[in-house]
C-alpha positions as CSV (number, residue, x, y, z in Angstrom):
1,M,16.3,-8.1,16.2
2,L,15.8,-9.3,12.7
3,A,12.5,-7.5,12.5
4,L,14.2,-4.2,13.5
5,R,16.7,-4.7,10.7
6,G,13.8,-5.2,8.3
7,F,12.1,-2.0,9.6
8,T,15.3,-0.2,9.1
9,W,15.5,-1.4,5.5
10,L,11.9,-0.2,4.9
11,L,12.6,3.2,6.4
12,L,15.9,3.5,4.5
13,L,14.3,2.6,1.1
14,Q,11.4,5.0,1.8
15,S,13.8,7.8,2.6
16,I,15.9,7.1,-0.5
17,G,12.6,7.1,-2.6
18,E,11.6,10.4,-1.0
19,L,15.0,11.9,-1.8
20,L,14.9,10.7,-5.4
21,A,11.3,11.8,-5.9
22,R,12.0,15.3,-4.6
23,G,15.5,15.6,-6.1
24,L,14.5,14.5,-9.5
25,S,11.0,16.1,-9.4
26,L,9.4,12.8,-10.2
27,P,5.6,12.7,-10.6
28,F,5.4,9.9,-8.0
29,P,5.4,10.2,-4.3
30,G,8.5,9.2,-2.4
31,P,7.0,6.1,-0.7
32,V,6.0,4.8,-4.2
33,V,9.5,5.2,-5.4
34,G,10.7,3.5,-2.2
35,M,8.4,0.6,-2.8
36,I,9.8,0.2,-6.3
37,L,13.3,0.2,-4.8
38,L,12.1,-2.4,-2.2
39,L,10.8,-4.6,-5.0
40,G,14.3,-4.7,-6.5
41,A,16.0,-5.1,-3.2
42,L,14.0,-8.1,-2.2
43,R,16.1,-10.2,-4.6
44,W,18.9,-10.3,-2.0
45,P,18.5,-12.4,1.2
46,L,20.3,-9.6,3.1
47,V,17.1,-7.5,2.6
48,R,14.5,-10.2,2.0
49,E,14.8,-12.1,5.3
50,P,14.7,-9.1,7.7
51,V,11.9,-7.5,5.7
52,A,9.9,-10.8,5.9
53,A,10.4,-10.8,9.7
54,C,9.2,-7.2,10.0
55,A,6.2,-8.0,7.8
56,D,5.3,-11.0,9.9
57,F,5.5,-8.8,13.0
58,L,3.4,-6.0,11.5
59,L,0.8,-8.4,10.1
60,S,0.4,-10.1,13.5
61,H,-0.4,-6.6,15.0
62,L,-2.4,-5.3,12.1
63,S,-5.5,-4.7,14.2
64,L,-3.6,-2.1,16.2
65,L,-3.1,0.0,13.0
66,F,-6.9,0.5,12.8
67,V,-7.1,2.3,16.2
68,P,-6.1,5.7,14.9
69,V,-8.6,5.4,12.1
70,G,-11.3,4.6,14.6
71,V,-10.3,7.5,16.8
72,G,-10.4,9.8,13.8
73,V,-13.9,8.6,12.8
74,V,-15.2,9.1,16.4
75,A,-13.6,12.6,16.6
76,N,-15.3,13.7,13.4
77,L,-18.7,12.2,13.7
78,S,-20.3,15.4,12.7
79,L,-18.5,15.2,9.3
80,L,-19.6,11.6,9.0
81,S,-23.2,12.5,9.5
82,Q,-22.9,15.4,7.0
83,Y,-21.0,13.5,4.3
84,G,-21.6,9.9,5.2
85,G,-24.0,9.2,2.3
86,R,-21.7,10.7,-0.2
87,M,-18.7,8.8,1.2
88,L,-20.6,5.5,1.1
89,A,-21.6,6.2,-2.5
90,V,-18.0,6.9,-3.5
91,I,-16.7,3.8,-1.7
92,V,-19.3,1.6,-3.3
93,L,-18.8,3.0,-6.8
94,S,-15.0,2.9,-6.6
95,T,-15.1,-0.7,-5.3
96,W,-17.4,-1.7,-8.2
97,A,-15.1,0.2,-10.7
98,G,-12.1,-1.6,-9.4
99,L,-13.8,-5.0,-9.5
100,A,-15.0,-4.3,-13.1
101,A,-11.5,-3.2,-14.2
102,T,-10.0,-6.3,-12.7
103,A,-12.5,-8.6,-14.2
104,L,-12.0,-7.0,-17.6
105,V,-8.3,-7.3,-17.5
106,L,-8.5,-11.0,-16.4
107,Y,-11.0,-11.6,-19.2
108,L,-8.7,-10.1,-21.8
109,L,-5.7,-11.9,-20.5
110,R,-7.6,-15.2,-20.5
111,E,-8.8,-14.6,-24.1
112,K,-5.2,-13.8,-25.1
113,A,-3.9,-17.0,-23.4
114,D,-6.6,-19.1,-25.2
115,D,-5.6,-17.7,-28.6
116,A,-1.9,-18.5,-28.1
């Protein structure tokens, strides 16, 4: 029951984020605004404990969330054979770019901490 309350909080905050994003014409998607609202709402135990229970439940069943992706890949094997090489190149390059950016930020933060 606690996990259902947490799921309700997640859906409620996502819906509020969607309303704010559309109503105020924000340049961010509604779920991103909802996540920012969730970040603020997690300060209160009334929200934090049910959301933690919901997160534990979702994480314990995480493998089930990959089933739709697997079905989508199998259903579109022709696209994968046509664009697979390009997709692999984009995935590898974007992963390396993300790793390089993270390493650079950590390096700069470490240098700044050493100077202080």
